[in-house]
C-alpha positions in Angstrom: 110.5 115.1 96.2 109.1 118.6 97.7 106.2 120.4 97.7 104.5 121.6 94.6 101.5 123.6 94.1 100.5 121.5 91.6 100.4 118.4 94.0 98.3 120.6 96.5 96.0 121.6 93.8 95.6 118.2 92.6 95.0 117.0 96.4 92.5 119.7 97.1 90.6 118.6 93.7 90.3 115.3 94.6 89.1 115.7 98.1 86.2 118.4 97.3 86.1 117.4 93.5 83.4 114.6 93.7 79.8 115.9 92.6 78.4 114.1 95.6 80.9 115.2 97.9 78.4 117.3 100.4 75.3 114.8 100.6 74.0 114.5 103.7 74.2 110.2 103.6 76.6 108.3 105.8 77.2 111.2 108.0 77.2 109.1 111.2 79.9 106.8 110.0 82.7 106.2 112.1 85.7 103.7 111.5 88.8 102.6 113.2 91.8 101.1 111.9 95.4 99.8 112.4 98.3 99.1 110.1 102.0 99.4 109.4 103.8 102.4 108.5 107.0 102.1 106.1 108.5 105.8 106.5 111.3 107.5 104.8 113.6 110.1 106.5 115.3 112.4 103.5 117.7 114.9 104.8 120.3 117.0 102.3 123.8 115.5 103.0 122.8 112.3 105.2 121.9 109.0 104.2 118.3 108.3 103.7 116.9 106.3 106.6 113.8 104.0 106.4 111.7 104.2 109.7 109.0 101.9 110.5 105.9 102.4 112.9 102.6 101.3 114.2 99.9 103.3 112.7 96.5 103.6 114.6 93.8 105.5 113.0 89.8 106.9 113.8 87.8 108.7 111.6 84.0 110.3 111.0 82.7 111.1 107.9 81.2 114.9 107.9 79.5 114.4 104.5 79.2 111.3 102.4 82.6 111.8 100.8 84.5 113.9 103.3 85.9 112.6 106.8 87.9 113.8 109.5 90.8 111.3 110.1 93.5 111.1 112.7 96.6 109.3 112.5 98.9 108.0 115.6 102.0 106.5 114.7 104.2 104.9 117.4 107.9 103.7 116.3 108.4 100.1 115.5 112.3 99.9 115.0 115.4 102.0 114.4 117.9 102.3 111.7 121.9 102.6 112.2 123.4 104.9 109.5 127.1 106.2 109.2 127.8 109.7 109.6 131.1 111.4 109.0 132.4 107.5 110.3 130.0 107.4 113.4 127.3 105.0 113.9 123.9 107.1 114.6 120.8 105.3 115.6 117.5 106.9 114.5 113.8 106.2 115.1 110.6 107.6 114.8 109.4 108.2 118.3 106.0 109.3 117.6 103.9 111.2 115.1 100.0 112.5 115.6 98.3 114.0 112.3 94.7 115.2 111.6 93.3 115.3 108.1 90.6 116.0 105.9 90.0 113.1 103.8 88.2 113.4 100.5 86.9 110.2 98.8 86.1 109.6 95.5 84.4 106.3 95.0 85.3 103.9 91.9 82.2 101.3 92.7 80.6 100.6 96.1 83.6 98.3 97.3 86.6 100.6 96.2 87.5 104.0 96.4 90.7 106.3 96.2 91.2 109.2 98.1 93.0 112.5 99.1 94.4 113.6 102.8 95.1 117.5 103.5 96.4 118.0 106.8 98.7 118.6 109.8 101.4 116.2 111.2 103.3 116.8 114.3 106.4 114.0 114.7 109.2 113.1 117.0 112.5 111.6 116.0 115.2 110.2 118.5 119.1 109.8 117.4 121.7 107.8 119.5 125.1 108.4 118.9 128.1 107.4 121.6 125.4 106.7 124.1 123.9 110.1 123.9 120.3 110.4 122.9 118.6 113.4 121.4 115.1 113.8 120.4 113.8 116.6 117.7 110.0 117.4 116.9 108.7 119.3 114.0 104.9 119.9 112.7 103.9 121.0 109.0 101.5 120.6 106.6 100.7 116.9 105.6 99.5 115.7 102.7 99.0 112.1 100.2 96.9 110.1 98.4 95.4 106.4 99.1 93.3 103.8 98.1 90.9 100.8 100.0 88.7 98.1 98.9 86.2 97.0 101.1 85.5 93.1 101.6 82.4 92.7 103.6 80.9 93.4 107.0 82.3 97.0 106.8 86.3 96.2 106.7 88.1 98.0 104.5 91.9 97.1 103.3 94.3 100.5 102.5 97.3 101.4 100.9 98.3 105.1 101.3 101.4 107.4 100.4 102.0 110.5 102.3 104.3 113.7 102.8 103.9 113.9 106.9 106.6 116.2 106.9 108.3 118.4 104.2 110.6 121.1 104.9 113.4 122.6 102.8 116.1 120.5 103.9 114.1 117.4 104.5 111.3 115.1 103.4 109.4 112.4 105.9 107.4 110.2 104.0 105.3 106.9 104.3 103.8 104.5 103.1 101.2 102.8 105.1 99.0 99.9 104.5 96.1 98.8 107.0 92.8 97.2 107.7 90.0 99.5 108.9 86.2 99.2 110.2 83.3 101.2 109.5 80.6 101.5 112.2 
């Protein structure tokens, strides 16, 4: 799936559409988290590759419903694919993202959110004993939901377009646990 203006407008509306988005409560809340990333690299003319990673996150609320959030992804495996009869091993080396997160509270314990930001990522490919890497950066966006279960702990699930260009997409589903301080 490629970027579309409607998707971007939806995410911006989700991020900034809450009537209380700019209230001054909870401004000093910081959160940290860890999780697992199930990524997919989809390039025209090549088989899809499932690339997994460990995800670390840190965020700080700037207003009641708006946070600045960072993601670090560290590759946790590789996938071997056949390209023109030759086995190629591909893995996500790492990625770093910075997002504006807009919350839309559903209750005191449940929340949906939109993420809009930028990502710089690096892939590594090995074929016939030769290894090469490639990095790229670009617009990133997605949606997620989180549920709190006491003592500032939250479980989350989110789907993001980390990098999307005319010839490829790198998307990911993240599951995680975070702690708000």
